[in-house]
N, CA, C, O and the ligand as a Tripos MOL2 file, in Angstrom:
@<TRIPOS>MOLECULE
protein
  309   307    78     0     0
PROTEIN
NO_CHARGES

@<TRIPOS>ATOM
      1 N          50.9490  -38.9360    1.7330 N.3       1 MET1
      2 CA         49.9080  -37.9620    1.5560 C.3       1 MET1
      3 C          48.6990  -38.3300    2.4900 C.2       1 MET1
      4 O          48.4020  -39.4980    2.7390 O.2       1 MET1
      5 N          48.0700  -37.3120    2.9540 N.am      2 LYS2
      6 CA         46.8480  -37.4920    3.7700 C.3       2 LYS2
      7 C          45.7870  -36.6550    3.1550 C.2       2 LYS2
      8 O          46.0660  -35.6530    2.4970 O.2       2 LYS2
      9 N          44.5710  -37.0590    3.3660 N.am      3 LYS3
     10 CA         43.4230  -36.2680    2.9450 C.3       3 LYS3
     11 C          42.6580  -35.8630    4.1860 C.2       3 LYS3
     12 O          42.2600  -36.6880    5.0090 O.2       3 LYS3
     13 N          42.4680  -34.5520    4.2860 N.am      4 ILE4
     14 CA         41.7020  -33.9980    5.3660 C.3       4 ILE4
     15 C          40.3940  -33.4670    4.8850 C.2       4 ILE4
     16 O          40.3900  -32.6390    3.9750 O.2       4 ILE4
     17 N          39.3030  -33.8740    5.4180 N.am      5 ARG5
     18 CA         38.0060  -33.3970    5.0130 C.3       5 ARG5
     19 C          37.5110  -32.5490    6.1750 C.2       5 ARG5
     20 O          37.3350  -33.0640    7.2780 O.2       5 ARG5
     21 N          37.2830  -31.2590    5.9500 N.am      6 ILE6
     22 CA         36.9270  -30.3960    7.0660 C.3       6 ILE6
     23 C          35.7360  -29.4970    6.6910 C.2       6 ILE6
     24 O          35.6280  -28.9750    5.5810 O.2       6 ILE6
     25 N          34.8850  -29.3580    7.6530 N.am      7 GLU7
     26 CA         33.7000  -28.4840    7.4520 C.3       7 GLU7
     27 C          34.1320  -27.0190    7.5450 C.2       7 GLU7
     28 O          34.9340  -26.6480    8.4020 O.2       7 GLU7
     29 N          33.5870  -26.1990    6.6490 N.am      8 VAL8
     30 CA         33.8180  -24.7840    6.6560 C.3       8 VAL8
     31 C          32.4930  -24.0990    6.6350 C.2       8 VAL8
     32 O          31.7360  -24.2690    5.6790 O.2       8 VAL8
     33 N          32.1730  -23.3320    7.6420 N.am      9 SER9
     34 CA         30.9170  -22.6010    7.5840 C.3       9 SER9
     35 C          31.1370  -21.1360    7.3790 C.2       9 SER9
     36 O          32.1760  -20.5740    7.7250 O.2       9 SER9
     37 N          30.0910  -20.5130    6.7850 N.am     10 GLY10
     38 CA         30.1150  -19.1020    6.5820 C.3      10 GLY10
     39 C          30.3240  -18.7030    5.1230 C.2      10 GLY10
     40 O          30.2600  -17.5220    4.7790 O.2      10 GLY10
     41 N          30.5730  -19.6970    4.2660 N.am     11 MET11
     42 CA         30.7790  -19.3990    2.8100 C.3      11 MET11
     43 C          29.4030  -19.2170    2.1590 C.2      11 MET11
     44 O          28.4470  -19.9470    2.4180 O.2      11 MET11
     45 N          29.3680  -18.1910    1.2920 N.am     12 THR12
     46 CA         28.0480  -17.8970    0.6340 C.3      12 THR12
     47 C          28.1530  -17.9420   -0.8800 C.2      12 THR12
     48 O          27.1300  -18.0630   -1.5540 O.2      12 THR12
     49 N          29.3830  -17.8470   -1.4520 N.am     13 CYS13
     50 CA         29.4640  -17.7820   -2.8920 C.3      13 CYS13
     51 C          30.8410  -18.3240   -3.2840 C.2      13 CYS13
     52 O          31.6400  -18.7570   -2.4540 O.2      13 CYS13
     53 N          31.0710  -18.2710   -4.6250 N.am     14 GLU14
     54 CA         32.3110  -18.7980   -5.1680 C.3      14 GLU14
     55 C          33.5320  -17.9960   -4.7440 C.2      14 GLU14
     56 O          34.6540  -18.5030   -4.7200 O.2      14 GLU14
     57 N          33.2880  -16.7420   -4.4120 N.am     15 HIS15
     58 CA         34.4090  -15.8950   -3.9610 C.3      15 HIS15
     59 C          34.9060  -16.3710   -2.5770 C.2      15 HIS15
     60 O          36.1030  -16.3420   -2.2890 O.2      15 HIS15
     61 N          33.9580  -16.8070   -1.7330 N.am     16 CYS16
     62 CA         34.3470  -17.3600   -0.4720 C.3      16 CYS16
     63 C          35.1430  -18.6630   -0.6480 C.2      16 CYS16
     64 O          36.1220  -18.9210    0.0530 O.2      16 CYS16
     65 N          34.6900  -19.4540   -1.5950 N.am     17 VAL17
     66 CA         35.4240  -20.7040   -1.9050 C.3      17 VAL17
     67 C          36.8170  -20.4250   -2.3640 C.2      17 VAL17
     68 O          37.7490  -21.1000   -1.9270 O.2      17 VAL17
     69 N          37.0090  -19.4370   -3.2480 N.am     18 ALA18
     70 CA         38.3140  -19.0860   -3.7570 C.3      18 ALA18
     71 C          39.1790  -18.5640   -2.6350 C.2      18 ALA18
     72 O          40.3820  -18.8200   -2.5910 O.2      18 ALA18
     73 N          38.5520  -17.8200   -1.7160 N.am     19 ARG19
     74 CA         39.3080  -17.2590   -0.5970 C.3      19 ARG19
     75 C          39.8000  -18.3360    0.3550 C.2      19 ARG19
     76 O          40.9560  -18.3410    0.7780 O.2      19 ARG19
     77 N          38.8850  -19.2560    0.6810 N.am     20 VAL20
     78 CA         39.2840  -20.3860    1.5190 C.3      20 VAL20
     79 C          40.4510  -21.1790    0.8600 C.2      20 VAL20
     80 O          41.4520  -21.4950    1.5030 O.2      20 VAL20
     81 N          40.2790  -21.4740   -0.4090 N.am     21 ASN21
     82 CA         41.2750  -22.2700   -1.1490 C.3      21 ASN21
     83 C          42.6540  -21.5150   -1.1030 C.2      21 ASN21
     84 O          43.7060  -22.1030   -0.8510 O.2      21 ASN21
     85 N          42.5720  -20.2160   -1.3550 N.am     22 LYS22
     86 CA         43.8380  -19.4410   -1.3940 C.3      22 LYS22
     87 C          44.5640  -19.4520   -0.0630 C.2      22 LYS22
     88 O          45.7800  -19.6350   -0.0080 O.2      22 LYS22
     89 N          43.8040  -19.2540    1.0220 N.am     23 PHE23
     90 CA         44.4290  -19.1910    2.3530 C.3      23 PHE23
     91 C          44.9770  -20.5500    2.7320 C.2      23 PHE23
     92 O          46.1010  -20.6630    3.2220 O.2      23 PHE23
     93 N          44.1860  -21.5740    2.5060 N.am     24 VAL24
     94 CA         44.6320  -22.8790    2.9060 C.3      24 VAL24
     95 C          45.8670  -23.3570    2.0630 C.2      24 VAL24
     96 O          46.7840  -24.0030    2.5720 O.2      24 VAL24
     97 N          45.8310  -23.0100    0.7930 N.am     25 LYS25
     98 CA         46.9540  -23.4000   -0.0700 C.3      25 LYS25
     99 C          48.2710  -22.7750    0.3880 C.2      25 LYS25
    100 O          49.3420  -23.3060    0.0950 O.2      25 LYS25
    101 N          48.2010  -21.6700    1.0920 N.am     26 SER26
    102 CA         49.4340  -20.9800    1.5260 C.3      26 SER26
    103 C          50.0280  -21.6790    2.7480 C.2      26 SER26
    104 O          51.1270  -21.3300    3.1780 O.2      26 SER26
    105 N          49.3070  -22.6790    3.3240 N.am     27 VAL27
    106 CA         49.8510  -23.3660    4.4790 C.3      27 VAL27
    107 C          50.8950  -24.3540    3.9420 C.2      27 VAL27
    108 O          50.6980  -25.0390    2.9390 O.2      27 VAL27
    109 N          52.0200  -24.3840    4.6740 N.am     28 ASN28
    110 CA         53.1280  -25.2580    4.3420 C.3      28 ASN28
    111 C          52.6780  -26.7140    4.3570 C.2      28 ASN28
    112 O          52.0860  -27.1960    5.3230 O.2      28 ASN28
    113 N          52.9830  -27.4070    3.2380 N.am     29 GLY29
    114 CA         52.6780  -28.8270    3.2430 C.3      29 GLY29
    115 C          51.2800  -29.1810    2.6040 C.2      29 GLY29
    116 O          50.9490  -30.3510    2.4170 O.2      29 GLY29
    117 N          50.5110  -28.1530    2.2920 N.am     30 VAL30
    118 CA         49.2810  -28.4150    1.6290 C.3      30 VAL30
    119 C          49.5150  -28.5430    0.1110 C.2      30 VAL30
    120 O          50.0100  -27.6260   -0.5450 O.2      30 VAL30
    121 N          49.1420  -29.7010   -0.4070 N.am     31 ALA31
    122 CA         49.3940  -29.9930   -1.8320 C.3      31 ALA31
    123 C          48.2510  -29.5750   -2.7370 C.2      31 ALA31
    124 O          48.4500  -29.1500   -3.8760 O.2      31 ALA31
    125 N          47.0430  -29.7090   -2.1930 N.am     32 ASP32
    126 CA         45.8710  -29.4330   -3.0230 C.3      32 ASP32
    127 C          44.6220  -29.1900   -2.1070 C.2      32 ASP32
    128 O          44.5510  -29.6610   -0.9720 O.2      32 ASP32
    129 N          43.6890  -28.4580   -2.6490 N.am     33 ILE33
    130 CA         42.4480  -28.2890   -1.8850 C.3      33 ILE33
    131 C          41.2850  -28.1320   -2.8820 C.2      33 ILE33
    132 O          41.3910  -27.4910   -3.9270 O.2      33 ILE33
    133 N          40.2010  -28.7470   -2.4930 N.am     34 ASN34
    134 CA         38.9630  -28.5630   -3.2150 C.3      34 ASN34
    135 C          37.8980  -28.2210   -2.2150 C.2      34 ASN34
    136 O          37.7740  -28.8640   -1.1730 O.2      34 ASN34
    137 N          37.1010  -27.1700   -2.5450 N.am     35 THR35
    138 CA         36.1160  -26.7660   -1.5690 C.3      35 THR35
    139 C          34.7290  -26.8600   -2.2260 C.2      35 THR35
    140 O          34.5350  -26.3850   -3.3450 O.2      35 THR35
    141 N          33.7880  -27.4650   -1.5330 N.am     36 ASP36
    142 CA         32.4700  -27.6020   -2.0470 C.3      36 ASP36
    143 C          31.4960  -26.6750   -1.2770 C.2      36 ASP36
    144 O          31.2380  -26.8550   -0.0870 O.2      36 ASP36
    145 N          30.9860  -25.7020   -1.9980 N.am     37 LEU37
    146 CA         30.1310  -24.6840   -1.3520 C.3      37 LEU37
    147 C          28.8280  -25.2930   -0.8270 C.2      37 LEU37
    148 O          28.3920  -24.9660    0.2770 O.2      37 LEU37
    149 N          28.2200  -26.1570   -1.5950 N.am     38 THR38
    150 CA         26.9030  -26.7000   -1.1750 C.3      38 THR38
    151 C          27.0460  -27.6640    0.0070 C.2      38 THR38
    152 O          26.1250  -27.8230    0.8080 O.2      38 THR38
    153 N          28.1810  -28.2820    0.0970 N.am     39 GLU39
    154 CA         28.4350  -29.2290    1.2190 C.3      39 GLU39
    155 C          29.0560  -28.5120    2.3990 C.2      39 GLU39
    156 O          29.1280  -29.0760    3.4920 O.2      39 GLU39
    157 N          29.5040  -27.2890    2.2060 N.am     40 ASN40
    158 CA         30.3490  -26.5630    3.2300 C.3      40 ASN40
    159 C          31.4750  -27.3890    3.6900 C.2      40 ASN40
    160 O          31.6950  -27.5840    4.8850 O.2      40 ASN40
    161 N          32.2070  -27.8890    2.7080 N.am     41 MET41
    162 CA         33.2740  -28.8230    3.0360 C.3      41 MET41
    163 C          34.4980  -28.5810    2.1890 C.2      41 MET41
    164 O          34.3840  -28.3020    0.9950 O.2      41 MET41
    165 N          35.6300  -28.6820    2.7680 N.am     42 SER42
    166 CA         36.8850  -28.6080    2.0340 C.3      42 SER42
    167 C          37.5720  -29.9630    2.0810 C.2      42 SER42
    168 O          37.5670  -30.6490    3.1040 O.2      42 SER42
    169 N          38.1470  -30.3230    0.9840 N.am     43 TYR43
    170 CA         38.9330  -31.5810    0.8940 C.3      43 TYR43
    171 C          40.4020  -31.1180    0.6190 C.2      43 TYR43
    172 O          40.7270  -30.5410   -0.4190 O.2      43 TYR43
    173 N          41.2310  -31.4100    1.6040 N.am     44 VAL44
    174 CA         42.6000  -30.9380    1.5560 C.3      44 VAL44
    175 C          43.5720  -32.1160    1.4530 C.2      44 VAL44
    176 O          43.5000  -33.0580    2.2420 O.2      44 VAL44
    177 N          44.4790  -32.0580    0.4760 N.am     45 VAL45
    178 CA         45.5140  -33.0650    0.3570 C.3      45 VAL45
    179 C          46.7800  -32.5050    0.9440 C.2      45 VAL45
    180 O          47.2520  -31.4570    0.5030 O.2      45 VAL45
    181 N          47.3350  -33.1650    1.9150 N.am     46 VAL46
    182 CA         48.5190  -32.6460    2.5930 C.3      46 VAL46
    183 C          49.7200  -33.6360    2.5300 C.2      46 VAL46
    184 O          49.5640  -34.8570    2.5220 O.2      46 VAL46
    185 N          50.8510  -33.0550    2.4910 N.am     47 LYS47
    186 CA         52.0990  -33.7820    2.6190 C.3      47 LYS47
    187 C          52.4360  -33.7670    4.1280 C.2      47 LYS47
    188 O          51.7560  -33.1420    4.9420 O.2      47 LYS47
    189 N          53.5070  -34.4800    4.4440 N.am     48 ASN48
    190 CA         53.9100  -34.4090    5.8380 C.3      48 ASN48
    191 C          54.2390  -33.0410    6.2660 C.2      48 ASN48
    192 O          54.8560  -32.2930    5.5080 O.2      48 ASN48
    193 N          53.8580  -32.6650    7.4520 N.am     49 GLY49
    194 CA         54.2140  -31.3570    7.9400 C.3      49 GLY49
    195 C          53.0140  -30.4440    8.1680 C.2      49 GLY49
    196 O          52.9960  -29.6350    9.0960 O.2      49 GLY49
    197 N          52.0060  -30.5930    7.2960 N.am     50 ALA50
    198 CA         50.8110  -29.7440    7.4590 C.3      50 ALA50
    199 C          49.9230  -30.3070    8.5600 C.2      50 ALA50
    200 O          49.5570  -31.4820    8.5250 O.2      50 ALA50
    201 N          49.5870  -29.4960    9.5110 N.am     51 THR51
    202 CA         48.7160  -29.9290   10.6060 C.3      51 THR51
    203 C          47.2970  -29.3980   10.4410 C.2      51 THR51
    204 O          47.0450  -28.3840    9.7900 O.2      51 THR51
    205 N          46.4150  -30.1140   11.0450 N.am     52 VAL52
    206 CA         44.9810  -29.6480   11.0080 C.3      52 VAL52
    207 C          44.8700  -28.3000   11.6810 C.2      52 VAL52
    208 O          44.0610  -27.4740   11.2580 O.2      52 VAL52
    209 N          45.6680  -28.0430   12.7350 N.am     53 GLU53
    210 CA         45.6260  -26.8030   13.3880 C.3      53 GLU53
    211 C          45.9660  -25.6530   12.4760 C.2      53 GLU53
    212 O          45.3140  -24.6100   12.5170 O.2      53 GLU53
    213 N          47.0020  -25.8330   11.6340 N.am     54 ALA54
    214 CA         47.4270  -24.8460   10.6760 C.3      54 ALA54
    215 C          46.3580  -24.5750    9.6390 C.2      54 ALA54
    216 O          46.1310  -23.4290    9.2520 O.2      54 ALA54
    217 N          45.6930  -25.6460    9.1830 N.am     55 ILE55
    218 CA         44.6580  -25.4960    8.1850 C.3      55 ILE55
    219 C          43.4570  -24.7630    8.8330 C.2      55 ILE55
    220 O          42.8680  -23.8760    8.2170 O.2      55 ILE55
    221 N          43.1060  -25.1370   10.0670 N.am     56 LYS56
    222 CA         42.0070  -24.4300   10.7430 C.3      56 LYS56
    223 C          42.3410  -22.9360   10.9080 C.2      56 LYS56
    224 O          41.4580  -22.0970   10.7280 O.2      56 LYS56
    225 N          43.5350  -22.6010   11.2290 N.am     57 SER57
    226 CA         43.7980  -21.1720   11.4470 C.3      57 SER57
    227 C          43.8090  -20.4440   10.1250 C.2      57 SER57
    228 O          43.4720  -19.2610   10.0750 O.2      57 SER57
    229 N          44.1890  -21.1160    9.0490 N.am     58 ALA58
    230 CA         44.1200  -20.4980    7.6880 C.3      58 ALA58
    231 C          42.6780  -20.1990    7.3230 C.2      58 ALA58
    232 O          42.3660  -19.1590    6.7430 O.2      58 ALA58
    233 N          41.7970  -21.1440    7.6780 N.am     59 ILE59
    234 CA         40.3380  -20.9210    7.3860 C.3      59 ILE59
    235 C          39.8110  -19.7660    8.2210 C.2      59 ILE59
    236 O          39.0180  -18.9540    7.7450 O.2      59 ILE59
    237 N          40.2470  -19.7000    9.4490 N.am     60 GLU60
    238 CA         39.8280  -18.5660   10.3030 C.3      60 GLU60
    239 C          40.3800  -17.2350    9.8120 C.2      60 GLU60
    240 O          39.6860  -16.2180    9.8200 O.2      60 GLU60
    241 N          41.6800  -17.2590    9.3720 N.am     61 ASP61
    242 CA         42.2720  -16.0520    8.7990 C.3      61 ASP61
    243 C          41.5210  -15.5790    7.5410 C.2      61 ASP61
    244 O          41.4550  -14.3880    7.2370 O.2      61 ASP61
    245 N          40.9780  -16.5340    6.8510 N.am     62 ALA62
    246 CA         40.2100  -16.1920    5.6010 C.3      62 ALA62
    247 C          38.8370  -15.5520    5.9920 C.2      62 ALA62
    248 O          38.1990  -14.8670    5.1920 O.2      62 ALA62
    249 N          38.4290  -15.8050    7.2340 N.am     63 GLY63
    250 CA         37.1850  -15.2240    7.6810 C.3      63 GLY63
    251 C          36.0370  -16.1890    7.8310 C.2      63 GLY63
    252 O          34.8790  -15.7850    7.9350 O.2      63 GLY63
    253 N          36.3610  -17.4630    7.8430 N.am     64 TYR64
    254 CA         35.3310  -18.5260    7.9460 C.3      64 TYR64
    255 C          35.5780  -19.4040    9.1620 C.2      64 TYR64
    256 O          36.5740  -19.2750    9.8740 O.2      64 TYR64
    257 N          34.5950  -20.3260    9.3680 N.am     65 LYS65
    258 CA         34.6730  -21.1000   10.5940 C.3      65 LYS65
    259 C          34.9040  -22.5800   10.3000 C.2      65 LYS65
    260 O          34.0600  -23.2380    9.6930 O.2      65 LYS65
    261 N          36.0620  -23.1000   10.7380 N.am     66 PRO66
    262 CA         36.3170  -24.5050   10.5490 C.3      66 PRO66
    263 C          35.5240  -25.3410   11.5510 C.2      66 PRO66
    264 O          35.3000  -24.9160   12.6840 O.2      66 PRO66
    265 N          35.0940  -26.5540   11.1170 N.am     67 GLY67
    266 CA         34.3120  -27.4040   12.0100 C.3      67 GLY67
    267 C          34.9170  -28.8040   12.1160 C.2      67 GLY67
    268 O          36.1340  -28.9820   12.1510 O.2      67 GLY67
    269 N          34.0360  -29.7670   12.1630 N.am     68 ASN68
    270 CA         34.4900  -31.1840   12.2970 C.3      68 ASN68
    271 C          35.3570  -31.5790   11.1080 C.2      68 ASN68
    272 O          35.1790  -31.0800    9.9970 O.2      68 ASN68
    273 N          36.2840  -32.4720   11.3590 N.am     69 TYR69
    274 CA         37.1380  -32.9390   10.2810 C.3      69 TYR69
    275 C          37.4220  -34.4220   10.4470 C.2      69 TYR69
    276 O          37.3400  -34.9820   11.5400 O.2      69 TYR69
    277 N          37.7630  -35.0430    9.3020 N.am     70 THR70
    278 CA         38.2570  -36.4150    9.3690 C.3      70 THR70
    279 C          39.5360  -36.4830    8.5590 C.2      70 THR70
    280 O          39.7360  -35.7570    7.5850 O.2      70 THR70
    281 N          40.3970  -37.3920    9.0090 N.am     71 ILE71
    282 CA         41.6990  -37.5570    8.2820 C.3      71 ILE71
    283 C          41.7620  -38.9870    7.7280 C.2      71 ILE71
    284 O          41.4830  -39.9750    8.4060 O.2      71 ILE71
    285 N          42.1510  -39.0230    6.4420 N.am     72 GLU72
    286 CA         42.3240  -40.2980    5.7440 C.3      72 GLU72
    287 C          43.8050  -40.4310    5.4180 C.2      72 GLU72
    288 O          44.3890  -39.5690    4.7610 O.2      72 GLU72
    289 N          44.3900  -41.5010    5.8780 N.am     73 GLU73
    290 CA         45.7810  -41.7810    5.5460 C.3      73 GLU73
    291 C          45.8210  -42.5100    4.2120 C.2      73 GLU73
    292 O          45.0950  -43.4810    3.9990 O.2      73 GLU73
    293 N          46.6700  -42.0370    3.3290 N.am     74 ASN74
    294 CA         46.8180  -42.7870    2.0710 C.3      74 ASN74
    295 C          48.1480  -43.5650    2.0810 C.2      74 ASN74
    296 O          49.1830  -43.0520    2.5080 O.2      74 ASN74
    297 N          48.0910  -44.7430    1.6260 N.am     75 GLU75
    298 CA         49.2880  -45.5150    1.6110 C.3      75 GLU75
    299 C          50.1490  -45.0240    0.3800 C.2      75 GLU75
    300 O          49.6620  -44.8290   -0.7330 O.2      75 GLU75
    301 N          51.4110  -44.8560    0.6800 N.am     76 GLU76
    302 CA         52.3390  -44.3350   -0.3500 C.3      76 GLU76
    303 C          53.2780  -45.3810   -0.7850 C.2      76 GLU76
    304 O          53.8750  -46.0810    0.0330 O.2      76 GLU76
    305 N          53.4220  -45.5030   -2.0770 N.am     77 ARG77
    306 CA         54.3090  -46.5130   -2.6330 C.3      77 ARG77
    307 C          55.1030  -45.8600   -3.7630 C.2      77 ARG77
    308 O          55.9290  -46.5160   -4.3970 O.2      77 ARG77
    309 CU         31.3340  -15.2490   -0.9620 Cu       78 CU78
@<TRIPOS>BOND
     1     1     2 1
     2     2     3 1
     3     3     4 2
     4     3     5 am
     5     5     6 1
     6     6     7 1
     7     7     8 2
     8     7     9 am
     9     9    10 1
    10    10    11 1
    11    11    12 2
    12    11    13 am
    13    13    14 1
    14    14    15 1
    15    15    16 2
    16    15    17 am
    17    17    18 1
    18    18    19 1
    19    19    20 2
    20    19    21 am
    21    21    22 1
    22    22    23 1
    23    23    24 2
    24    23    25 am
    25    25    26 1
    26    26    27 1
    27    27    28 2
    28    27    29 am
    29    29    30 1
    30    30    31 1
    31    31    32 2
    32    31    33 am
    33    33    34 1
    34    34    35 1
    35    35    36 2
    36    35    37 am
    37    37    38 1
    38    38    39 1
    39    39    40 2
    40    39    41 am
    41    41    42 1
    42    42    43 1
    43    43    44 2
    44    43    45 am
    45    45    46 1
    46    46    47 1
    47    47    48 2
    48    47    49 am
    49    49    50 1
    50    50    51 1
    51    51    52 2
    52    51    53 am
    53    53    54 1
    54    54    55 1
    55    55    56 2
    56    55    57 am
    57    57    58 1
    58    58    59 1
    59    59    60 2
    60    59    61 am
    61    61    62 1
    62    62    63 1
    63    63    64 2
    64    63    65 am
    65    65    66 1
    66    66    67 1
    67    67    68 2
    68    67    69 am
    69    69    70 1
    70    70    71 1
    71    71    72 2
    72    71    73 am
    73    73    74 1
    74    74    75 1
    75    75    76 2
    76    75    77 am
    77    77    78 1
    78    78    79 1
    79    79    80 2
    80    79    81 am
    81    81    82 1
    82    82    83 1
    83    83    84 2
    84    83    85 am
    85    85    86 1
    86    86    87 1
    87    87    88 2
    88    87    89 am
    89    89    90 1
    90    90    91 1
    91    91    92 2
    92    91    93 am
    93    93    94 1
    94    94    95 1
    95    95    96 2
    96    95    97 am
    97    97    98 1
    98    98    99 1
    99    99   100 2
   100    99   101 am
   101   101   102 1
   102   102   103 1
   103   103   104 2
   104   103   105 am
   105   105   106 1
   106   106   107 1
   107   107   108 2
   108   107   109 am
   109   109   110 1
   110   110   111 1
   111   111   112 2
   112   111   113 am
   113   113   114 1
   114   114   115 1
   115   115   116 2
   116   115   117 am
   117   117   118 1
   118   118   119 1
   119   119   120 2
   120   119   121 am
   121   121   122 1
   122   122   123 1
   123   123   124 2
   124   123   125 am
   125   125   126 1
   126   126   127 1
   127   127   128 2
   128   127   129 am
   129   129   130 1
   130   130   131 1
   131   131   132 2
   132   131   133 am
   133   133   134 1
   134   134   135 1
   135   135   136 2
   136   135   137 am
   137   137   138 1
   138   138   139 1
   139   139   140 2
   140   139   141 am
   141   141   142 1
   142   142   143 1
   143   143   144 2
   144   143   145 am
   145   145   146 1
   146   146   147 1
   147   147   148 2
   148   147   149 am
   149   149   150 1
   150   150   151 1
   151   151   152 2
   152   151   153 am
   153   153   154 1
   154   154   155 1
   155   155   156 2
   156   155   157 am
   157   157   158 1
   158   158   159 1
   159   159   160 2
   160   159   161 am
   161   161   162 1
   162   162   163 1
   163   163   164 2
   164   163   165 am
   165   165   166 1
   166   166   167 1
   167   167   168 2
   168   167   169 am
   169   169   170 1
   170   170   171 1
   171   171   172 2
   172   171   173 am
   173   173   174 1
   174   174   175 1
   175   175   176 2
   176   175   177 am
   177   177   178 1
   178   178   179 1
   179   179   180 2
   180   179   181 am
   181   181   182 1
   182   182   183 1
   183   183   184 2
   184   183   185 am
   185   185   186 1
   186   186   187 1
   187   187   188 2
   188   187   189 am
   189   189   190 1
   190   190   191 1
   191   191   192 2
   192   191   193 am
   193   193   194 1
   194   194   195 1
   195   195   196 2
   196   195   197 am
   197   197   198 1
   198   198   199 1
   199   199   200 2
   200   199   201 am
   201   201   202 1
   202   202   203 1
   203   203   204 2
   204   203   205 am
   205   205   206 1
   206   206   207 1
   207   207   208 2
   208   207   209 am
   209   209   210 1
   210   210   211 1
   211   211   212 2
   212   211   213 am
   213   213   214 1
   214   214   215 1
   215   215   216 2
   216   215   217 am
   217   217   218 1
   218   218   219 1
   219   219   220 2
   220   219   221 am
   221   221   222 1
   222   222   223 1
   223   223   224 2
   224   223   225 am
   225   225   226 1
   226   226   227 1
   227   227   228 2
   228   227   229 am
   229   229   230 1
   230   230   231 1
   231   231   232 2
   232   231   233 am
   233   233   234 1
   234   234   235 1
   235   235   236 2
   236   235   237 am
   237   237   238 1
   238   238   239 1
   239   239   240 2
   240   239   241 am
   241   241   242 1
   242   242   243 1
   243   243   244 2
   244   243   245 am
   245   245   246 1
   246   246   247 1
   247   247   248 2
   248   247   249 am
   249   249   250 1
   250   250   251 1
   251   251   252 2
   252   251   253 am
   253   253   254 1
   254   254   255 1
   255   255   256 2
   256   255   257 am
   257   257   258 1
   258   258   259 1
   259   259   260 2
   260   259   261 am
   261   261   262 1
   262   262   263 1
   263   263   264 2
   264   263   265 am
   265   265   266 1
   266   266   267 1
   267   267   268 2
   268   267   269 am
   269   269   270 1
   270   270   271 1
   271   271   272 2
   272   271   273 am
   273   273   274 1
   274   274   275 1
   275   275   276 2
   276   275   277 am
   277   277   278 1
   278   278   279 1
   279   279   280 2
   280   279   281 am
   281   281   282 1
   282   282   283 1
   283   283   284 2
   284   283   285 am
   285   285   286 1
   286   286   287 1
   287   287   288 2
   288   287   289 am
   289   289   290 1
   290   290   291 1
   291   291   292 2
   292   291   293 am
   293   293   294 1
   294   294   295 1
   295   295   296 2
   296   295   297 am
   297   297   298 1
   298   298   299 1
   299   299   300 2
   300   299   301 am
   301   301   302 1
   302   302   303 1
   303   303   304 2
   304   303   305 am
   305   305   306 1
   306   306   307 1
   307   307   308 2
@<TRIPOS>SUBSTRUCTURE
     1 MET1         2 RESIDUE 1 A MET
     2 LYS2         6 RESIDUE 1 A LYS
     3 LYS3        10 RESIDUE 1 A LYS
     4 ILE4        14 RESIDUE 1 A ILE
     5 ARG5        18 RESIDUE 1 A ARG
     6 ILE6        22 RESIDUE 1 A ILE
     7 GLU7        26 RESIDUE 1 A GLU
     8 VAL8        30 RESIDUE 1 A VAL
     9 SER9        34 RESIDUE 1 A SER
    10 GLY10       38 RESIDUE 1 A GLY
    11 MET11       42 RESIDUE 1 A MET
    12 THR12       46 RESIDUE 1 A THR
    13 CYS13       50 RESIDUE 1 A CYS
    14 GLU14       54 RESIDUE 1 A GLU
    15 HIS15       58 RESIDUE 1 A HIS
    16 CYS16       62 RESIDUE 1 A CYS
    17 VAL17       66 RESIDUE 1 A VAL
    18 ALA18       70 RESIDUE 1 A ALA
    19 ARG19       74 RESIDUE 1 A ARG
    20 VAL20       78 RESIDUE 1 A VAL
    21 ASN21       82 RESIDUE 1 A ASN
    22 LYS22       86 RESIDUE 1 A LYS
    23 PHE23       90 RESIDUE 1 A PHE
    24 VAL24       94 RESIDUE 1 A VAL
    25 LYS25       98 RESIDUE 1 A LYS
    26 SER26      102 RESIDUE 1 A SER
    27 VAL27      106 RESIDUE 1 A VAL
    28 ASN28      110 RESIDUE 1 A ASN
    29 GLY29      114 RESIDUE 1 A GLY
    30 VAL30      118 RESIDUE 1 A VAL
    31 ALA31      122 RESIDUE 1 A ALA
    32 ASP32      126 RESIDUE 1 A ASP
    33 ILE33      130 RESIDUE 1 A ILE
    34 ASN34      134 RESIDUE 1 A ASN
    35 THR35      138 RESIDUE 1 A THR
    36 ASP36      142 RESIDUE 1 A ASP
    37 LEU37      146 RESIDUE 1 A LEU
    38 THR38      150 RESIDUE 1 A THR
    39 GLU39      154 RESIDUE 1 A GLU
    40 ASN40      158 RESIDUE 1 A ASN
    41 MET41      162 RESIDUE 1 A MET
    42 SER42      166 RESIDUE 1 A SER
    43 TYR43      170 RESIDUE 1 A TYR
    44 VAL44      174 RESIDUE 1 A VAL
    45 VAL45      178 RESIDUE 1 A VAL
    46 VAL46      182 RESIDUE 1 A VAL
    47 LYS47      186 RESIDUE 1 A LYS
    48 ASN48      190 RESIDUE 1 A ASN
    49 GLY49      194 RESIDUE 1 A GLY
    50 ALA50      198 RESIDUE 1 A ALA
    51 THR51      202 RESIDUE 1 A THR
    52 VAL52      206 RESIDUE 1 A VAL
    53 GLU53      210 RESIDUE 1 A GLU
    54 ALA54      214 RESIDUE 1 A ALA
    55 ILE55      218 RESIDUE 1 A ILE
    56 LYS56      222 RESIDUE 1 A LYS
    57 SER57      226 RESIDUE 1 A SER
    58 ALA58      230 RESIDUE 1 A ALA
    59 ILE59      234 RESIDUE 1 A ILE
    60 GLU60      238 RESIDUE 1 A GLU
    61 ASP61      242 RESIDUE 1 A ASP
    62 ALA62      246 RESIDUE 1 A ALA
    63 GLY63      250 RESIDUE 1 A GLY
    64 TYR64      254 RESIDUE 1 A TYR
    65 LYS65      258 RESIDUE 1 A LYS
    66 PRO66      262 RESIDUE 1 A PRO
    67 GLY67      266 RESIDUE 1 A GLY
    68 ASN68      270 RESIDUE 1 A ASN
    69 TYR69      274 RESIDUE 1 A TYR
    70 THR70      278 RESIDUE 1 A THR
    71 ILE71      282 RESIDUE 1 A ILE
    72 GLU72      286 RESIDUE 1 A GLU
    73 GLU73      290 RESIDUE 1 A GLU
    74 ASN74      294 RESIDUE 1 A ASN
    75 GLU75      298 RESIDUE 1 A GLU
    76 GLU76      302 RESIDUE 1 A GLU
    77 ARG77      306 RESIDUE 1 A ARG
    78 CU78       309 GROUP 0 **** ****
């Protein structure tokens, strides 16, 4: 599993958050997502196969703007 932390701009309310979560969740390999409206940030848990590019385009498809991101590798045992 990996954790991707990505900036999302353009969100103004909880509906936006729900929309971003819904679109990103539909990306293959995305296990979980949490979006923080006040931070303009999404925390995405991905399994192998999900790319940042796919997540970014899901955010764009939802109508918002993806920004900087960081990837954290989790050790799996
Ligand atoms: Cu909204």
